[in-house]
C-alpha positions in Angstrom: -65.0 -16.3 -132.6 -63.8 -18.1 -129.5 -61.0 -16.5 -127.5 -57.7 -18.4 -127.3 -57.0 -18.3 -123.6 -53.8 -19.8 -122.3 -54.2 -23.4 -120.9 -54.0 -23.7 -117.1 -50.7 -25.1 -115.9 -50.6 -28.1 -113.6 -48.8 -27.5 -110.3 -45.9 -29.8 -109.8 -43.7 -30.4 -106.8 -40.6 -30.8 -108.5 -40.0 -27.0 -108.6 -41.2 -24.5 -106.0 -41.3 -21.5 -108.4 -42.1 -20.7 -111.8 -42.8 -17.5 -113.7 -46.6 -18.0 -113.3 -46.9 -19.4 -109.8 -46.4 -18.3 -106.2 -44.7 -20.5 -103.6 -46.9 -23.1 -101.8 -45.7 -23.7 -98.2 -46.9 -26.2 -95.7 -48.4 -24.7 -92.6 -45.7 -26.5 -90.6 -42.8 -24.9 -92.4 -41.2 -22.7 -89.7 -37.5 -23.1 -90.3 -35.7 -19.8 -90.9 -33.0 -21.7 -92.8 -35.8 -23.0 -95.2 -36.9 -19.5 -95.9 -33.3 -18.3 -96.4 -32.9 -20.8 -99.2 -36.3 -19.8 -100.7 -35.3 -16.1 -100.7 -32.3 -17.0 -102.6 -34.5 -18.4 -105.4 -36.7 -15.3 -105.6 -36.5 -13.5 -108.9 -39.1 -10.9 -108.5 -40.2 -8.4 -105.9 -43.8 -10.0 -105.8 -42.4 -13.3 -104.8 -40.3 -11.7 -102.0 -43.3 -9.9 -100.7 -45.2 -13.2 -100.6 -42.5 -14.9 -98.6 -42.1 -11.7 -96.4 -45.8 -12.0 -95.5 -45.4 -15.7 -94.6 -42.3 -14.9 -92.5 -44.1 -12.2 -90.6 -47.2 -14.5 -90.1 -45.0 -17.1 -88.5 -43.3 -14.6 -86.3 -39.9 -15.6 -87.5 -38.4 -12.0 -87.4 -39.4 -11.6 -83.8 -38.7 -14.9 -81.9 -40.9 -15.3 -78.7 -39.1 -15.0 -75.4 -39.5 -18.8 -74.8 -37.3 -19.7 -77.6 -33.7 -20.2 -77.0 -31.3 -17.4 -77.6 -29.5 -19.4 -80.3 -32.3 -18.7 -82.7 -31.9 -15.0 -82.5 -29.0 -14.7 -84.9 -31.1 -16.7 -87.5 -33.9 -14.2 -87.0 -31.4 -11.4 -87.7 -29.9 -13.2 -90.7 -33.4 -13.8 -92.1 -34.1 -10.0 -91.8 -30.9 -9.2 -93.6 -31.7 -11.8 -96.4 -35.1 -10.1 -97.0 -33.4 -6.7 -97.3 -30.8 -8.2 -99.7 -33.5 -9.8 -101.8 -35.5 -6.6 -102.1 -32.3 -4.6 -103.0 -31.4 -7.2 -105.7 -34.9 -6.5 -107.3 -34.5 -2.8 -106.9 -37.5 -2.7 -104.5 -35.9 0.1 -102.4 -39.0 1.2 -100.6 -39.7 -2.3 -99.4 -36.1 -2.7 -98.3 -36.3 0.6 -96.3 -39.5 -0.7 -94.6 -37.7 -3.8 -93.3 -34.5 -2.0 -92.3 -36.4 0.5 -90.1 -38.0 -2.4 -88.3 -34.9 -4.5 -87.8 -33.4 -4.5 -84.3 -30.5 -3.8 -84.4 -30.5 -2.3 -87.8 -27.3 -3.2 -89.7 -25.4 -0.3 -91.1 -24.1 -2.5 -93.9 -27.5 -2.8 -95.5 -28.2 0.9 -95.0 -25.1 1.8 -96.9 -26.1 -0.6 -99.7 -29.5 1.1 -99.9 -27.9 4.6 -100.1 -25.5 3.4 -102.8 -28.4 1.9 -104.8 -30.4 5.2 -104.4 -27.5 7.2 -105.8 -26.9 4.8 -108.7 -30.6 5.1 -109.6 -30.3 8.9 -109.3 -32.8 9.1 -106.4 -30.4 11.7 -104.8 -32.9 13.3 -102.3 -33.8 9.9 -101.0 -30.2 9.0 -100.6 -29.7 12.2 -98.5 -32.6 11.6 -96.2 -31.5 8.0 -95.6 -28.5 9.3 -93.8 -30.8 10.8 -91.1 -33.4 8.0 -91.1 -30.8 5.3 -90.3 -30.0 7.2 -87.1 -33.6 7.1 -86.1 -33.6 3.3 -86.6 -30.6 2.9 -84.3 -27.9 2.5 -86.8 -24.7 4.5 -86.7 -23.3 5.9 -90.0 -19.6 4.7 -90.7 -16.9 5.6 -93.1 -18.6 3.9 -96.0 -21.9 5.8 -95.4 -20.7 9.4 -95.8 -19.0 9.1 -99.2 -22.3 7.9 -100.8 -24.4 10.6 -99.1 -21.8 13.3 -100.1 -21.8 12.1 -103.7 -25.6 12.6 -103.7 -25.2 16.2 -102.4 -22.6 16.9 -105.0 -24.7 15.6 -107.9 -27.8 17.5 -106.9 -25.9 19.8 -106.4 -27.0 21.1 -102.9 -24.4 23.1 -100.9 -26.9 23.3 -98.0 -27.4 19.6 -97.8 -23.7 19.1 -98.1 -22.8 21.3 -95.2 -25.5 19.4 -93.1 -23.6 16.1 -93.8 -20.3 17.8 -93.1 -21.6 18.8 -89.7 -22.7 15.2 -89.2 -19.2 13.9 -90.2 -17.6 16.1 -87.6 -20.0 15.1 -84.7 -19.7 11.5 -85.6 -15.8 11.5 -85.4 -15.0 10.8 -89.1 -13.4 14.2 -89.9 -10.0 12.5 -89.8 -11.0 9.8 -92.1 -9.2 10.4 -95.5 -11.9 8.5 -97.5 -14.6 10.7 -96.0 -12.5 13.9 -96.4 -11.9 13.1 -100.0 -15.6 12.8 -100.6 -16.1 16.2 -99.0 -13.6 17.8 -101.3 -15.4 16.2 -104.3 -18.8 17.4 -103.0 -17.7 20.9 -102.5 -16.1 21.0 -105.9 -19.3 19.8 -107.7 -21.3 22.4 -105.7 -18.8 25.1 -107.2 -17.4 26.0 -103.7 -13.7 25.9 -104.4 -12.9 27.8 -101.1 -14.6 25.2 -98.9 -12.9 22.3 -100.8 -9.5 24.0 -100.4 -10.2 24.3 -96.6 -10.9 20.7 -96.3 -7.8 19.8 -98.3 -5.6 22.1 -96.3 -6.8 20.6 -93.0 -6.0 16.9 -94.0 -2.6 17.9 -95.4 -1.8 19.6 -92.1 -2.7 16.4 -90.3 -0.8 14.3 -92.8 -3.6 12.0 -93.6 -3.8 12.9 -97.3 -3.3 10.4 -100.1 -3.1 10.5 -103.9 -6.9 10.6 -104.2 -7.0 13.8 -102.0 -4.6 15.4 -104.4 -6.4 14.1 -107.5 -9.6 15.5 -106.0 -8.2 19.0 -105.3 -6.6 19.1 -108.7 -9.8 18.2 -110.4 -11.5 20.9 -108.2 -9.2 23.7 -109.4 -9.7 22.5 -113.0 -13.6 22.5 -112.8 -13.4 25.7 -110.8 -11.7 27.6 -113.6 -8.4 27.8 -112.0 -6.2 25.6 -114.2 -3.0 27.6 -113.2 -3.4 26.5 -109.5 -4.1 23.0 -110.7 -0.8 22.7 -112.6 0.9 24.2 -109.4 -0.6 21.5 -107.2 0.3 18.9 -109.8 4.0 19.9 -109.6 3.9 19.9 -105.8 2.3 16.4 -106.0 5.3 14.9 -107.7 8.2 16.6 -106.2 9.1 13.8 -103.9 10.6 16.0 -101.3 9.3 14.1 -98.2 8.5 10.6 -97.4 4.8 11.4 -97.6 5.4 13.1 -101.0 6.9 9.8 -102.3 3.7 8.2 -101.6 1.9 10.5 -103.9 2.8 8.5 -106.9 1.5 9.3 -110.3 -1.5 7.3 -111.5 -4.0 7.2 -114.2 -6.5 9.4 -112.4 -3.8 12.0 -111.7 -2.9 12.4 -115.4 -6.6 12.4 -116.5 -7.3 15.2 -114.0 -4.4 17.4 -114.8 -4.5 17.2 -118.7 -7.8 19.3 -119.0 -6.0 22.1 -117.1 -3.3 22.1 -119.8 -6.1 22.1 -122.4 -7.7 25.0 -120.8 -4.6 27.0 -120.6 -3.3 25.8 -124.0 -0.2 24.9 -122.0 1.5 22.8 -124.7 4.9 22.8 -123.0 3.4 21.3 -119.8 1.4 18.9 -121.7 4.5 17.6 -123.5 6.3 17.3 -120.2 3.4 15.3 -118.7 3.4 13.1 -121.9 7.1 12.3 -121.4 6.4 11.6 -117.7 3.6 9.1 -118.7 5.8 7.3 -121.2 8.7 7.0 -118.6 6.4 5.6 -115.9 4.5 3.2 -118.2 1.2 5.1 -117.8 0.8 5.6 -121.5 -0.9 2.3 -122.2 -4.2 3.2 -120.4 -6.9 4.2 -123.0 -8.2 7.1 -120.7 -4.8 8.7 -120.5 -4.3 8.4 -124.3 -7.7 10.0 -124.8 -6.9 12.8 -122.5 -3.6 13.4 -124.5 -5.6 13.6 -127.8 -7.9 16.1 -126.3 -5.2 18.4 -124.9 -3.2 18.3 -128.2 -6.4 19.1 -130.1 -7.2 22.0 -127.9 -3.6 23.3 -128.3 -4.1 23.2 -132.1 -1.5 20.4 -132.6 -3.6 17.9 -134.5 -0.5 16.1 -135.9 0.5 15.2 -132.3 -2.9 14.1 -131.6 -3.0 11.9 -134.6 0.4 10.3 -133.4 -1.2 9.5 -130.1 -4.3 8.2 -131.8 -2.4 5.9 -134.3 0.0 4.6 -131.5 -3.0 3.4 -129.3 -3.4 -0.4 -129.1 -7.0 -0.2 -128.0 -9.1 2.6 -129.2 -12.6 3.2 -127.9 -15.3 5.4 -129.2 -14.0 8.2 -127.1 -10.7 8.1 -128.9 -12.4 8.5 -132.2 -14.8 11.2 -130.9 -11.8 13.2 -129.5 -10.0 13.2 -133.0 -13.4 14.0 -134.9 -14.0 16.9 -132.5 -10.4 18.0 -132.6 -10.3 18.2 -136.3 -13.7 20.1 -136.4 -12.6 22.6 -133.8 -9.4 23.3 -135.5 -11.0 24.2 -138.8 -10.0 20.9 -140.5 -13.5 19.8 -141.1 -12.7 17.7 -144.2 -10.5 15.5 -142.1 -13.1 15.3 -139.4 -15.6 14.2 -142.0 -13.2 11.6 -143.4 -12.7 10.2 -139.9 -16.5 10.0 -139.4 -17.0 8.1 -142.6 -14.1 5.8 -141.5 -15.9 5.1 -138.3 -19.0 4.2 -140.3 -17.0 2.0 -142.7 -15.4 0.0 -139.9 -18.8 -0.2 -138.1 -17.5 1.6 -135.0 -20.3 2.5 -132.7 -21.4 6.1 -133.3 -22.7 7.6 -130.1 -24.3 11.0 -129.4 -20.9 12.7 -129.1 -19.9 11.5 -132.6 -23.0 12.7 -134.3 -23.0 16.0 -132.3 -19.4 16.7 -133.3 -20.1 16.4 -137.0 -23.3 18.3 -136.8 -21.4 21.1 -134.9 -18.7 21.0 -137.5 -21.2 21.5 -140.4 -22.9 24.4 -138.4 -19.6 26.2 -137.6 -18.6 26.2 -141.2 -22.0 27.5 -142.4 -23.2 24.3 -143.9 -26.6 24.3 -142.1 -28.4 22.1 -144.6 -25.7 19.4 -144.4 -26.0 19.5 -140.6 -29.7 18.9 -140.8 -29.1 15.9 -143.1 -26.6 14.4 -140.6 -29.3 14.8 -137.9 -31.8 12.9 -139.9 -29.2 10.1 -140.4 -28.7 10.2 -136.6 -32.4 9.7 -136.0 -32.6 6.9 -138.5 -29.6 5.2 -136.7 -31.6 5.3 -133.5 -29.3 7.6 -131.5 -31.1 10.0 -129.2 -29.7 13.7 -129.4 -28.7 15.5 -126.2 -28.7 19.2 -125.5 -25.4 19.7 -127.2 -26.8 18.2 -130.5 -29.9 20.4 -130.2 -27.7 23.6 -129.7 -25.6 22.6 -132.8 -28.7 22.1 -134.8 -30.1 25.4 -133.8 -26.8 27.0 -134.8 -27.0 25.3 -138.2 -30.5 26.6 -138.7 -29.4 30.1 -137.7 -26.5 30.0 -140.2 -28.8 29.5 -143.2 -31.9 31.2 -141.9 -33.8 28.0 -141.8 -36.7 29.3 -139.6 -39.2 26.3 -140.2 -36.5 23.8 -139.3 -35.5 25.7 -136.4 -39.1 25.7 -135.2 -39.1 21.9 -135.6 -36.0 21.6 -133.5 -37.7 23.8 -130.8 -40.7 21.5 -130.8 -38.5 18.5 -130.5 -36.8 20.0 -127.5 -40.2 20.6 -125.9 -41.3 16.9 -126.6 -38.1 15.5 -125.1 -38.3 17.7 -122.0 -35.1 19.6 -122.9 -36.8 22.7 -122.0 -38.6 21.8 -118.7 -36.9 22.7 -115.6 -37.6 20.3 -112.7 -35.5 18.5 -110.1 -34.6 15.7 -112.7 -33.3 18.0 -115.3 -30.1 19.9 -115.6 -30.9 23.6 -115.5 -27.7 24.6 -117.0 -28.3 22.5 -120.1 -31.8 23.8 -120.2 -30.5 27.5 -120.2 -28.0 26.5 -123.0 -30.9 25.3 -125.2 -32.9 28.4 -124.4 -30.0 30.6 -125.4 -29.6 28.6 -128.6 -33.2 29.2 -129.4 -32.9 33.0 -128.8 -29.9 33.1 -131.0 -31.6 31.0 -133.8 -34.8 33.2 -133.7 -32.6 36.3 -133.7 -30.6 35.3 -136.7 -33.8 34.4 -138.5 -35.1 37.9 -137.7 -38.0 36.4 -135.7 -37.6 38.6 -132.8 -41.0 38.2 -131.2 -40.3 34.6 -130.4 -36.7 35.4 -129.4 -37.8 38.0 -126.9 -40.6 35.7 -125.6 -38.0 33.0 -124.7 -35.7 35.7 -123.2 -38.7 37.1 -121.1 -39.6 33.6 -119.8 -36.2 33.1 -118.3 -36.2 34.4 -114.8 -33.9 37.4 -114.3 -31.8 35.5 -111.7 -31.3 32.6 -114.1 -30.1 34.6 -117.2 -26.4 34.4 -117.8 -24.2 36.5 -119.9 -24.9 34.3 -122.9 -28.6 35.0 -122.6 -28.1 38.7 -122.8 -25.4 38.6 -125.5 -27.2 36.5 -128.1 -30.3 38.8 -128.0 -28.2 41.9 -127.9 -26.1 40.5 -130.8 -29.3 39.5 -132.7 -30.7 43.0 -132.5 -27.3 44.6 -133.3 -26.8 42.6 -136.5 -30.3 41.7 -137.8 -32.9 43.9 -136.1 -33.4 47.4 -134.4 -30.0 48.4 -133.1 -31.8 50.7 -130.7 -33.2 47.7 -128.9 -29.7 46.2 -128.7 -28.5 49.3 -126.9 -31.6 49.4 -124.6 -31.0 45.7 -123.6 -27.3 46.5 -122.9 -28.3 49.3 -120.7 -30.8 47.1 -118.8 -28.0 44.4 -118.4 -25.7 46.9 -116.7 -28.6 48.1 -114.5 -29.6 44.6 -113.5 -26.1 43.7 -112.4 -26.7 40.0 -112.1 -24.6 39.2 -115.2 -21.5 41.3 -116.2 -21.1 41.8 -119.9 -18.0 40.0 -121.5 -16.0 40.9 -124.5 -18.6 39.4 -126.8 -21.4 41.6 -125.3 -19.2 44.6 -125.6 -18.6 43.9 -129.2 -22.3 43.5 -130.0 -23.0 46.7 -128.2 -20.3 48.4 -130.3 -21.8 47.1 -133.4 -25.1 48.6 -132.6 -23.4 52.0 -132.0 -21.7 51.7 -135.4 -25.0 50.9 -137.1 -26.8 53.9 -135.6 -23.7 56.1 -135.7 -24.2 57.1 -132.0 -20.9 58.4 -131.0 -21.8 59.4 -127.5 -23.0 55.9 -126.6 -20.0 54.5 -128.3 -17.7 56.6 -126.1 -19.5 55.5 -122.9 -19.0 51.9 -123.8 -15.2 52.7 -124.5 -15.0 54.2 -121.0 -16.6 51.1 -119.5 -14.1 49.0 -121.5 -11.2 51.0 -120.2 -12.4 50.8 -116.6 -12.9 47.1 -116.7 -9.6 46.3 -118.6 -11.2 44.6 -121.6 -9.0 46.6 -124.0 -5.8 45.4 -122.6 -6.7 41.8 -122.8 -9.0 41.1 -125.8 -8.0 42.2 -129.4 -11.4 41.9 -131.0 -12.8 44.5 -128.6 -10.2 46.9 -129.9 -11.0 46.0 -133.5 -14.8 46.7 -132.8 -13.8 50.2 -131.3 -12.0 51.0 -134.5 -15.0 50.0 -136.5 -17.3 51.9 -134.2 -15.4 55.2 -134.2 -15.0 54.9 -138.1 -18.7 54.5 -138.6 -19.5 57.2 -136.1 -17.5 59.7 -138.0 -14.5 60.0 -135.7 -11.7 58.5 -137.8 -9.0 60.1 -135.7 -10.2 58.4 -132.5 -10.3 55.1 -134.6 -6.6 55.8 -135.6 -5.6 56.4 -131.9 -7.2 53.0 -130.9 -5.4 51.3 -133.7 -1.9 52.6 -132.8 -2.5 51.6 -129.1 -2.9 48.0 -129.9 0.3 46.2 -129.1 -0.2 43.1 -131.3 -2.3 43.9 -134.3 -4.0 41.2 -136.4 -5.4 41.2 -139.9 -8.8 42.6 -138.7 -7.1 45.5 -137.1 -5.5 46.7 -140.3 -8.6 46.0 -142.5 -10.9 47.8 -140.1 -8.9 51.0 -140.1 -8.5 50.7 -143.9 -12.2 50.5 -144.3 -12.6 53.4 -142.0 -10.2 55.6 -144.2 -12.1 54.5 -147.3 -15.5 55.5 -145.9 -14.0 58.9 -145.0 -12.5 59.4 -148.4 -8.8 59.2 -147.2 -7.6 56.8 -149.8 -3.9 57.7 -149.3 -4.1 56.9 -145.7 -5.6 53.5 -146.5 -2.8 52.7 -148.7 -0.4 53.7 -146.2 -2.0 51.3 -143.6 -1.8 48.5 -146.3 1.9 49.1 -146.7 2.3 48.9 -142.9 0.3 45.7 -142.8 2.7 44.1 -145.3 5.8 45.2 -143.3 4.3 43.3 -140.3 4.3 40.1 -142.4 0.6 39.8 -142.8 -0.4 38.5 -146.3 -3.4 40.3 -147.9 -6.4 38.2 -149.0 -9.4 38.9 -151.1 -11.1 41.0 -148.4 -8.1 43.2 -148.1 -8.1 44.0 -151.8 -11.9 44.6 -151.7 -11.3 47.3 -149.0 -8.4 48.8 -151.1 -10.6 49.1 -154.2 -13.4 50.6 -152.1 -10.9 53.2 -150.6 -9.6 54.1 -154.1 -13.1 54.4 -155.4 -14.2 56.9 -152.8 -11.0 59.0 -153.1 -11.0 59.3 -156.9 -7.7 57.1 -157.1 -8.6 55.3 -160.4 -5.1 54.4 -161.5 -4.1 53.1 -158.0 -7.2 51.1 -157.9 -6.6 49.5 -161.3 -3.0 48.7 -160.3 -4.1 46.9 -157.1 -6.8 44.9 -159.0 -4.0 43.6 -161.3 -1.6 43.0 -158.4 -4.2 40.9 -156.6 -4.4 38.5 -159.5 -0.8 38.5 -160.7 1.3 38.9 -157.6 -0.8 37.2 -155.0 -2.6 34.6 -157.1 -6.0 35.6 -155.9 -9.1 35.1 -158.0 -11.3 38.2 -158.4 -14.8 37.5 -157.4 -18.0 39.4 -158.3 -17.6 41.8 -155.4 -14.1 42.8 -156.6 -15.5 43.5 -160.1 -18.3 45.5 -158.5 -15.9 47.7 -156.8 -13.9 48.1 -160.0 -17.0 49.2 -162.0 -17.8 51.6 -159.1 -14.2 52.9 -159.3 -14.3 53.5 -163.1 -17.9 54.9 -162.9 -17.0 57.5 -160.2 -13.9 58.3 -162.2 -15.8 59.2 -165.4 -14.8 56.1 -167.4 -18.1 54.4 -168.0 -17.2 52.8 -171.3 -14.1 51.2 -169.7 -16.4 49.8 -166.9 -18.7 48.2 -169.5 -15.6 46.6 -171.1 -14.5 45.2 -167.9 -17.9 43.5 -167.5 -17.8 42.1 -170.9 -14.4 40.5 -170.2 -15.3 38.9 -166.9 -14.4 35.2 -166.7 -17.7 34.4 -165.2 -21.4 35.5 -165.6 -21.7 38.9 -163.8 -23.7 38.7 -160.6 -26.4 41.1 -159.3 -23.8 43.1 -157.4 -22.1 43.9 -160.6 -25.1 45.1 -162.3 -26.1 47.2 -159.4 -22.7 48.9 -159.5 -23.2 49.5 -163.1 -26.6 51.0 -162.6 -25.2 53.4 -160.1 -22.5 54.5 -162.5 -25.2 55.0 -165.1 -27.0 57.5 -162.8 -23.7 59.5 -162.4 -23.3 59.7 -166.1 -27.1 59.9 -167.1 -26.7 56.9 -169.4 -30.3 55.8 -169.8 -29.7 53.0 -172.4 -27.0 51.2 -170.4 -29.1 51.5 -167.2 -32.0 49.9 -168.9 -29.8 47.0 -170.0 -28.4 46.6 -166.5 -31.8 46.6 -165.0 -33.1 44.0 -167.5 -30.2 41.7 -166.3 -31.2 42.3 -162.7 -34.8 41.3 -163.6 -33.4 38.0 -165.2 -31.5 37.3 -161.9 -34.7 38.1 -160.0 -32.9 40.8 -158.0 -35.5 43.6 -157.9 -35.9 45.6 -154.8 -36.6 49.2 -153.8 -32.9 50.3 -154.3 -32.7 49.1 -157.9 -36.1 50.4 -158.9 -35.4 53.8 -157.3 -32.0 54.1 -159.1 -33.6 53.6 -162.5 -36.6 55.8 -161.7 -34.1 58.5 -160.7 -32.3 58.1 -164.0 -35.6 58.4 -165.9 -36.6 61.4 -163.9 -33.3 63.1 -164.5 -33.8 62.6 -168.2 -37.4 63.9 -168.0 -38.8 60.6 -169.0 -41.8 60.9 -166.7 -43.8 58.1 -168.4 -41.0 55.6 -167.6 -40.9 56.9 -164.1 -44.6 56.1 -163.8 -43.9 52.6 -165.4 -41.4 51.9 -162.7 -43.7 52.9 -159.9 -46.4 50.7 -161.3 -43.8 47.8 -161.4 -43.0 48.4 -157.8 -46.8 48.6 -156.9 -47.5 45.3 -158.7 -44.5 43.6 -157.2 -45.3 44.7 -153.7 -42.1 46.7 -153.4 -42.3 49.6 -151.1 -39.6 52.4 -151.4 -37.9 53.1 -148.0 -38.7 56.5 -146.7 -35.6 58.8 -146.5 -34.8 59.9 -143.0 -32.0 61.5 -141.3 -31.2 61.6 -137.5 -28.8 63.5 -135.2 -28.0 62.9 -131.5 -29.8 65.4 -129.4 -29.6 66.1 -125.7 -32.2 63.4 -124.9 -31.2 60.8 -127.6 -31.6 60.6 -131.2 -33.9 63.1 -133.2 -35.2 61.8 -136.5 -36.5 63.8 -139.3 -38.3 62.8 -142.5 -38.9 64.8 -145.5 -41.3 67.7 -144.8 -41.3 66.6 -141.3 -43.1 69.1 -138.8 -43.6 66.8 -135.9 -40.7 68.1 -133.8 -41.7 70.5 -131.0 -39.1 73.1 -132.3 -40.2 72.7 -136.0 -41.2 76.3 -136.3 -37.7 77.5 -135.3 -36.1 74.8 -137.4 -37.9 75.9 -140.6 -37.3 79.6 -139.8 -33.6 79.0 -139.4 -33.4 76.9 -142.6 -35.2 79.6 -144.6 -32.5 82.2 -143.4 -29.7 79.8 -144.2 -31.1 79.2 -147.8 -31.5 83.0 -148.4 -27.9 83.6 -147.2 -26.3 80.8 -149.3 -28.2 81.9 -152.5 -26.5 85.2 -152.0 -23.2 83.3 -152.1 -24.1 81.6 -155.3 -26.1 78.6 -154.5 -28.6 77.6 -157.2 -31.0 74.7 -156.3 -30.3 71.6 -158.6 -34.0 71.0 -159.5 -33.0 67.7 -161.3 -32.9 66.1 -157.9 -36.5 66.8 -157.3 -37.8 63.8 -158.8 -41.4 65.0 -159.5 -43.0 66.3 -162.6 -43.7 69.8 -161.4 -42.3 73.3 -162.2 -38.9 74.5 -161.0 -40.3 76.7 -158.2 -42.3 73.7 -156.7 -39.1 71.5 -157.1 -37.1 74.0 -155.2 -39.6 74.0 -152.4 -39.5 70.2 -152.3 -35.7 70.2 -152.1 -35.7 72.6 -149.1 -37.6 70.1 -147.0 -35.3 67.2 -147.3 -34.6 65.4 -144.1 -30.8 66.1 -144.1 -31.4 69.8 -144.3 -33.8 69.7 -141.4 -31.2 67.8 -139.3 -28.6 70.4 -140.2 -30.8 73.2 -139.2 -31.7 71.4 -135.9 -28.0 70.8 -135.2 -27.0 74.5 -135.7 -30.0 75.5 -133.5 -29.1 73.2 -130.6 -25.3 72.9 -130.7 -22.8 75.1 -128.9 -20.5 77.3 -131.1 -17.9 75.4 -133.1 -19.2 72.0 -132.0 -19.2 69.3 -134.6 -22.6 68.3 -136.0 -23.0 64.7 -136.8 -25.8 63.5 -139.0 -26.7 60.2 -140.4 -29.0 59.3 -143.4 -30.4 56.0 -144.2 -30.2 56.7 -148.0 -27.7 58.3 -150.4 -27.5 62.1 -149.9 -29.4 64.1 -152.4 -27.0 66.0 -154.8 -28.7 69.4 -154.1 -28.5 68.9 -150.3 -24.9 68.1 -150.8 -24.4 71.4 -152.6 -26.4 73.3 -150.1 -24.7 71.8 -147.0 -21.4 72.7 -148.7 -22.5 76.4 -148.9 -23.9 76.3 -145.3 -20.5 75.2 -144.0 -19.2 78.5 -145.4 -21.4 80.7 -143.0 -21.3 78.6 -139.8 -18.7 77.8 -137.3 -19.5 74.1 -137.3 -17.9 71.1 -139.1 -20.8 69.1 -140.5 -20.2 65.3 -140.8 -22.9 63.5 -142.8 -22.9 59.7 -143.1 -25.0 58.4 -145.8 -25.6 54.8 -147.2 -22.4 55.0 -149.2 -19.8 57.0 -147.3 -18.9 60.0 -145.0 -18.9 63.6 -146.0 -17.0 66.1 -143.9 -18.2 69.6 -144.7 -16.0 72.5 -143.5 -15.5 76.0 -144.8 -17.1 75.5 -148.1 -15.6 72.2 -149.2 -16.4 68.4 -148.7 -14.0 65.5 -148.1 -15.6 63.5 -150.9 -14.2 65.9 -153.5 -17.1 64.9 -155.7 -16.4 61.1 -155.7 -19.7 60.0 -154.1 
């Protein structure tokens, strides 16, 4: 098949250039003016280079000495025209080559070249040009330095900025207000607030400052995290005391600079004053000012005021819409944000990356991870490219629903789009934000190997407080809490990043999970030394939770009463602690105190109240609060409330009534209700009802080691060993493994863990010897082993031996062996304490001078002088 080649075009003389031809010049064409006109017609760098070659070949840039001096200006003009043409075609390297050969080299074109390098983000080249122009014989002027300083600020490079500052001083431009304003902005972008203030102070002393100087330093304080000083300067700027002050008139830039300071401080009063000032001075018409007011009102939580500004705008741009969408989303009014987003699409308003990211972030923050992913797919179909904020919001969405595979896809996308490649052209800060988001996502999806790999790939000097906090928080909530505390210790030893209140809270959560009181106290001391306690309420709330779960409820109470302004979480945390320790009356007292403070209880509050009543045997009070929740407060009882109610009645010996409550539920009972009933059946040895509850759990596909073990124990207690074998076979066929019971106690060198029959400890001989002595002594006091808790089909003597090796007993013996006289022994067990062990430890507390505090999976048991705080309700 013949190729269809383009036909040759016939050269014409009517037009010098076309898109496919080069200029044809007569050898006699030597007029510079002719070349000047030709250069004006050039549309590509290749044509300019062709003309440049011919100009050089004719020697028009360097006239011979025989020519008259009148041609020299034309030669200079021709060189400048070549530079101008190259710059117009963005051929910066060619323009630089010509400039360095021109004599004299005009500073105007150097300035244009530097500006174009800055605009095209060739910042290092822009900086080097400042010094190359001097070698070419040009002298920098007041227009040179602002462009070069802008390049240093955008890099940002403090070292290069100081070099240019030195050149400014030696060149005599340190008194030029335009150059000094550029210096303030450069230092601000480099994060050097002190240096920026020093330049500002110098120009104000000389009296050469202008409104831009003040705008620049105000913006510097806002960016530097000192909004209070920004507001102070803003007030000085408009006081009109002197003639010079009167020249510092308010303008659009000034208002746009100061309003973010109000937003950062949530300074609503000052924002309203500035709003009135803008109205009086007719500055309100500007779209940038209106957008800034929407932003500040949104950040102050005043969305009604933000809406008034938005509706009063004559000309709205996409930033106006984005500010409203983001404001609604951040203030928890996500439905309104979504309505506004849909309205934008309905009116075909351009949706940029900020719009999409705001909606994705809103879905993610409200736990709607799948919806966030759907919006991202729509964003891709619309052709909008995500930025780092979008990626971080997506990772948060994946983390909220445990969508590991989608999170991995986002990770791959970030790698493909170079959001995780640090080089001179990428923003390292954004890069780190994405990495932190990935660590958070993998941690919350319990994929800790990948989370730790990303964490380890970040150099120690580059890790910020968020990097440490997300991994510590991940381990504390979803992984091994020991790793969380180890990381926290490493963070303190490293010293490059100081923990913030969120880091402290995560570490306290880890202490609470492990019930390590000593470590929790050390963190409390750190908090006290660094004044977190006085400033941040949720740290105090975490301290209450930590002390409660570490068995020191009195310390939790002290923290609670030291809080000047308590919130809902403060009261709920202490009520939960009292419930865990069987102090139901104290929990009800705190509830009454909460009501006196004007805080309205919600569903969680009543859940805590029912829990406290259940673990204190307060059946009638619990039933009363259940009815009060529905009748007096109009709250709808959910499955968790009914589960607590069933547990309450079951512990109180009213199993029949518990079953009646289930039959009268307005909705189908969920798995948590049937588990509560199964637990109650174990207390009352009701095999038939237990089997029914277990069948319901099978229907709901809620079968795990806990539910299977519960039913197996009920069968074992009833002597139905064939049914026990059947449950064990079911577990084997379903791949369900029973968690081994273990107990741990804090020793001199950290936690010491014991399993049933454990003899791995170096002091195991002494432990078993002491345990044997203790058992003999308490038998003399009337202790009789409850062999029904030895869930094996063996004789009673063998059952008694098996019971004596339970992990909680070994931990008690170790605690007595290693503790000083009268010291409190604190033990934690991962499962519910064995009934026979509970009885044995109660007797042991009669013959030792120790209070024994045992935390199991359900509650705390305080054994002292032959009694337990649970009073049998466990």
